[in-house]
N, C-alpha and C positions, 0 to 999 in steps of 0.2 A: 419552345412552344408558348403560345399566348394564353393568358387566363381566360376562364369562362365565368361570367356572372351567373351564378347558379340559383339565384332566388330573385325573381322579378314578377310583377303583377300588371296585367294588361286590362283592356276594356271588359274582359270576362270576369274581373273582380270588381265588386260594387264600390269599393273604396279607392280604386285606382283612377288617376287622372292622366294616364298614359295609354296610348294606343300601341298595339304590338309593333306596327311599322316604326313608330318613334323609338321604341326600345331597341330594335335592331339597328336603326340608323345611328343612334347614340352609341351603341356598343362598337360599331365600326369606327366612329369618330374617336372613341376612347382607346382605340388600339387593341380591343379585346379579340380573343379568338372565337368566342361564342357567347350565347345567351340562352338561358333556359327559362321558359315561360311557366311559372308555377302558381297558377291562380288558385283562389281560395275554395276549399271545401269544408264549410262548417255547418254540419247538419245539426238542426235544432239548437241554434244559437239562443242565448238568453233573451227573454221578453218576446219570444215568438218571431224573432227576426230570421226570415227564411231567404234573405238576399245573398247570403254568402254560399251560393251554389252556382254551378255552371254546367253547360253541356260540353263535355270533352270532345265529342265528335265535331262540333262546330269549331271549337278552339283549335283542335289538332289539324283540321283542314286548313286553317289559316297559317298555322305554324309550318306545316309541310310546304305550302306555297312560298312563304317567305324564305324558308330554308333553300328552296330551289332557285330563288332569285338573287340571293346575296352570297358574298364570298365567305361569310362566317357561318359557323354551325348555329342553327336555331332548333332548339330541342324541346320535346314535349314533356312538361312537368305538371305537378300538382302539389299544393301545400295542404295536407290534411290536418285539420283541426281536431285534436283528440279530446274527447270527453268520455268518461267511463260508461255512461249510459247510452252512448250512441255507437259503440264499437261494432256491433253486428251490422248496423246500417252502413257504416263506413266501409267495412270489409266487403259487403256486397256491392257497393257502388264502385269501389276500386277494381274489384275482380272482373267487372264487365268491360274494362278498358285497358289499353296498353300505354304505358308511359315510359319515357326514358329515365325519369327520376321522380322519386317520391320523397318530399320533405314531411316529416311528422312534427307538429308543433302543438303547444298548449297556448290557447288564447283566453280560455275562461277557467276560473277557479271556483269550485263549489257553486257553479251556476251564476257567477258574477264576472263581468268584463272589466279588468283593471283599467282599461283605456279611460273609462269615465270617472275613475277615482273612488267610487264607492267601496271597492274591495279593501282599501287601505284603512277605512274608518274603524277605529277601535283596535287597531293592530300596531304593534311596534314593528320596526323594520325586520328583526329576526323572525318573527312570527309570519309576517307577510311574505318574505322571500323563502323561508323554509317550507311553508305550505305549498308554494308554487313548485319547488323542487321535488317535494314528495308527490305531488300530482303528476309530474312528468314521469317519475319512476313507476308509479302505479299504472300509468297509461301505456308506457312502452312494454310493459310485461303482457298487457292484454292485446295490444296491436303491434305486430312485429313486421308487417309487410311494408317497410319503408327503407330508405337508403341513408337519409341524413336526419339527425335530430336538430330541429330548428331552434334558433335563438333561446338557448337555455337561460339567458339572463334578461329575457323580455320583461320580467317583472320590475326591473329597475327603471324601465323607460319612463313610466308614468308615475313613479313613486314620489310622494311629497317629502320624503326624508332627506336630510342633509347628506347622509351616506348612501350613495347609489352605486353599490358595487356588490358583487357576489364574491365574498372572500372565501378562498379555500380553507383558511384557518378557522372559520366559523361553520362552514357547511360541508366540511370534508367528508363526513360519514355518508351523507346522501349523495354528494357528488361522486364519491368513489363507487357507490353502488350503480349509479347511472353509467359511469364510465366503463366499469366492468361489463355491464350488459351490452353496451355498444361494441366494445372490443371482442367479446366472445361471439357476438352475432354479426360481425363484419359491417357495422354501421359507421358513418362519419359523424363527427361533431362539427356543427356550423359556428363560424364567426360571422355574425350578422352586423354589418356596418351601420344599419339603421338604429341600432341600439345606441351608438356612440355619437349622438347628435344632441344639440341643446333642446331640452324640453323641461318645463317647470323651472326654468332659470339656470340649470346646471347641466353638464354633460356626464352621463354615467361612465364609469371607468371599468376597463377590462383588467381583472387581476391575473397577471401572467402566471402566478402560481397555479392557477387552475389548469392552464395549458401544459405547464411543465409536469404536473401530477398525471394528467391524461397520458402524456408521453411516457412517464415512468412506469405506468401500469401496463404499457404495451400499445397504447393508441398511436396509430400512424395516420389515419384518415382525417383530414381537416378540410372542410369546405369553406368557401368565401362567397358571401352573397350580400347584395346591396339591399335586398328587400325593397327595391325601388317601386314607388307608386307614381313617380314623376320622371320624365326623361332625363333631366339633369342629374339624377342620382345614380344612374347606371354606372357601375364600376367605382362608385364613390369611395375614397380613402383606401383603395386596393393597394396602392404602393406602400402606405404606412403599415397596414395590417399584414401584408405579406412579409414585411421586414420583422414585425412583432412575432409572427408565426415562426419565421426562420430562426429568430433569436431564442426561441423556446425549444429548438432542436429538431424541427420538422423540415424535411427536404422537398415535400411535394404539397400541392394544393389539389384536392380531389373534387371531381364532379362525376356525374353518371350518364351513360348513354346505353340504351337498351338494358338498363338496370345493372350495368357492369361498370365498376369503378374505372375512371380515367384519371391518370396522374400527370399533372403539369409540374415539372421541376421548377423550383424556386431559383431564380438567378440573382446573384449579388448585384446591387446597384453601385457603381463606382462614380 
């Protein structure tokens, strides 16, 4: 079986430069078996930004059309941005619609968007990274209607620090709490290849000890998403990270269809 890119953004996300048709065409060209369109839902974003919302009915109508026209699976997804003070609104929004897959992610910490750099001011790296992980743990206990925890190391993407890595040796206590929750509740952990691109002069690093610990605790479900906002990034670095995932003891890559886990066996490249 071929891999599915389980995290992509179309014209229904305000920060995307990719139309849904382009995502599908590029997925076919990249030899993927499917693509899941997971546009942003970030209710009450900082500074009154209400642009990270979309109409699932319109988005899904287009997904269904493209799925009928192409030889690969095109599935209906959403990326829910978690904030503790918006959980009731998120739950209400999601309950009104049917998705194949729901990714839950943290984009804002204590009302601040790390993308713009303000979040890191006055913090050392341990404080900045640790608070992000604590926020994830608090949020997933409040909002459980999801399939995949998105980009647990998002906070390293825009960090100004020399060390841009979530070390299990430093953050093991909170990471283990997150992993145990995911495992006990049948959720998947995402490896998001958008994190491992050059930003602020360097490329963040994936600590494989994190994946090995997740596996040791009983974690089996690992998803792989490009978080593509541009066509050329669909399936980016999938060969590399599939091998990384395999080397940490995992046999399958997971995505979701009709909210049920689909497992694609990892094949060795020779």
